[in-house]
N, C-alpha and C positions, 0 to 999 in steps of 0.2 A: 473181578468189576471191585476196582476201590468207591469207596462212596465221601461224598461230596460235601461240602461245607452245611450241617446242617438240614440233610440225609441219613434214615437210618443204619450202620453200619452191619453190615453181609458178608458172609461165613470171610471172604477174601480180606479184608479190611477184620475179621478181631484174629485170623490165622499171620499176621504178619506182626501183629502187637506177642501173639501167644508165641509164637513158638522161637525168636529171640528171645523170651522171656521165657522161656520152659528149660532153652538154649543153656543160656547162662547158670540156671538155678541147677542144672544134672552136671554143670561143667563142677562149678562153685562146693555141694553136695561132696562131692564123688574126691574131690579135695580136700573138701572139709575132713570126711574120711580116710581120707590117705594118710592127712595131715597126722590124723592121727598113732598109724600106723609106721613113725617112721624107722629106719632098722636105728635097736643102740646103738646109742658107740658102744665102744669098750668100756665094762666095767669088773667088776667085782664084788664078789658078794662075805662077808663076815656073820660070820655069828660064830658071838661066842655068852659064856655065862656069863647072864646078869644078876637077878638081884633076885631073891631068889620067890619073890612076889610078880615079878611082871617078866611080860612081856612087850617089846619096844621093838622099833623098827625105824629106819630113819628113809628116810624114800628121795626124790625126789619130791621137791614142793610142801618136803614137812617131816616133821615126825611123832608118834604116834609110843604110846603106852597105856598097858590098863597092866590091869590086878588080876591076875589069871583068876581068883575063888569074884573076879564079878564078871566075867567070860561067862554068857549061857548056851549059845550056840558060834560054830565057824563053818564055814561053809564055802562050795566054793559051786556056781555055777556059769550056764554058757546060756546065748540068750541074742536074736539078730533086731538091737533094734530102727522102727521107721522103712521097714527091708533094709539098709544102705549096709549097715554093720554087724560084727558080730563082735558082743562082749563078752569079755570072762571076765568074771568076777569077784574075790574073794571077800566071803560081808566074816567079823568077828560083829559078832552081838552082844553088849552087858547089860549087867542089871540097872545101869546108871539109865540115863536120856543120849543120847551118842550112840551110833551108828556109824562102824566103819567100813568104807568098801575098800579096799584097791581092785583094779581094771587096767585091762588092756583087753585094747581097742583094734581091728583088726577086720578090713573093708571085705562084703558079700564076695568083689570079686576073687577077693583070697580064697576061696573056696573051691572056686572055678576055673578051669583051663585058658590061661589068656588069652586076652583080645584083645580086639582094638579101644576098649574102653578103658581095659587096663593100662593102657599105654597110656592112651590121655591121663589117666588116676595119676599112674605117673608123673608124667610130666610135669601134672597139678605140684607136684609133691615137690619136684627138686628146683620148681619154679619157689617155692616160699621158705623151704632152707636155702635159695638164694635168699630173699630178702633178710630172712634172719640172720642174717648170718653178714650183708651188710649195714643190719641198722641195732645190731646189737646184742637181739632178745630173744628172748624162750621159748615166744608162744602159742609157737607149732610147738611146744612139747606138753602145755596144758590143759589140768581137767579142763574140759568142753561144756557148762552154759545158758542155758538161752530158760530166760526168766519166764513166767511159770514153769513150767514144764518141764523142767529137770533139778529144779531146787525144793531140794530136799530139806526139810527141818529134822533139823539136829540131825545129819548125817555130810560128817567126817570123807568127803572124799579124794583116792591118791588116785596117780595114775602110775602104769609100772606101763614099762615100752616097752618090755618082752614078756614072750609069754614063754621062757623060762624061768625069768627072774620070777616069779606067777608064780611059777608052776613050787620054787623055792624056801617064799615069801608066807605062801600058802603049810607047806609041809614042817614051817618053821613056828609059827606060830599052832599048828593040830599035836602038835612032836608037846612044846612046852605047858600045855593043858594038858596033854594027857597027862603029863607024866608028871607035872606040874613044877615043875623045876624051869625057872626063870632064864630069860635070855632078851639076846643080844642082835637083831639083824643089822646085817647094814649096806642098801648100793656103794660103793664104795669107785669112782673116777677116776 
């Protein structure tokens, strides 16, 4: 029974507003999560010897350069974010004030068997890709932040579009730091 004007809203009235809202949020959240997991277009990785003092990375979204003797740690770890996405992250910590994060995101559903939700998410991803093509934007491939929750002071973030590229990047910076030889890592499309 729905509440009349001026009456207290009972459970059916609450559900009337709640279910569409939750459904929309689930679909949007899943679409955003899957949009973060776009299959990477065909890319070529290039790693060349660079200046002896620096490791450099040229990736979608920018360029990063760090002095090898200023690196204090290189790490790679995975975690689940908000129960919706798996983040595979490479972190380069330095003596300076900036922390570099390179990450690949995949939906939690990618770690499970295909189901109806996965198909809905895939359809949402297709729609985002089509909209991006029509508008000529690359928004679906950019780092996603929600202020203030994901705004990290003194943090530089780069989104990598495939796990394989992230693995190559990690091996490049780790090896460069270990042997003290500069390298230039680049993703070329």
